[in-house]
C-alpha positions, 0 to 999 in steps of 0.5 A, a space after each residue: 590602420 586597423 588590423 583584422 583578427 582572424 581567430 580567437 585567443 586561447 583565453 577566450 576559448 577557455 572561458 567559453 568552454 568553462 562556462 558551457 561546462 558549468 551550464 551543462 553541470 547544472 543541467 545534469 544535477 537538475 535532471 538527476 533531481 527531477 528523475 529522483 523526484 519522478 521515481 519517488 512519485 511513482 513509488 508513492 502512487 503505486 503504494 497508494 493505489 495498492 493500499 486503496 485496492 486492499 481497503 476496497 477488497 478488505 471491506 467487501 470481504 469483511 462485510 460479506 463474511 459471516 465469521 472471522 478468526 481471530 474472533 471475539 475471544 482474540 482481541 490482540 492484533 494479529 498478522 493473520 485473518 480468516 473470514 468465512 462466507 455463508 457459501 462456505 468459501 474461506 478468505 485468508 489474509 496473511 502478512 508477509 514481507 512487505 505485502 499482504 496476501 489474500 487467498 480465497 479457497 473452499 473448505 477442501 483447499 481448492 484456491 479460487 483467487 490469490 492476490 497480493 498487495 504491496 504495502 507502504 515501506 516500513 509498514 507493520 500491518 495488523 488485523 484486530 477484531 473489536 466489538 462495538 454495539 452488538 456487532 464486530 468491527 474488523 480493523 486493518 491497521 497499518 503502522 509504520 516502524 519508528 524511525 527513532 526511539 518514539 512511538 509508531 506513527 499511525 497510517 490510515 488503515 481500514 475498518 468494516 463491520 462483519 456481516 454488514 451485507 448479509 442483511 440482504 441475504 435470506 437464510 438459504 444464502 440467496 440474495 433478495 
């Protein structure tokens, strides 16, 4: 004669519950790892796009400028760069905490534009002017702080020739 089981033994229920708990625990750990990876990817994307916008604007500003401070006499890297355009507008680049600030103003101080660019974490940006083949090359160098007692690791910066785009402007300042 066969007897019918009406329920589950307590041991069976505990085994099912513990196996479900293990599966849910693994899922939570995987979800946490994926969210952390997503945050890191988004932060890297934001830094990269900010650095690309900065490089594009920096090249445009340097190529359209007629003078710069620091100039030829100041060859040491600096945390400030002033570019003077032929129309009299002044473009200031300053390094502040974790960002580079770009201000565009006239000689009287009236501000026409203000932008800030977030830098990669632990970046040490510096502006430098070098003379190459009778022209001035202005560099924006982005170095990272050393993680240990080694040298700073170079991060790609950007460079542009001063007054490169002025070859299309006549002496009165109008485009040809």
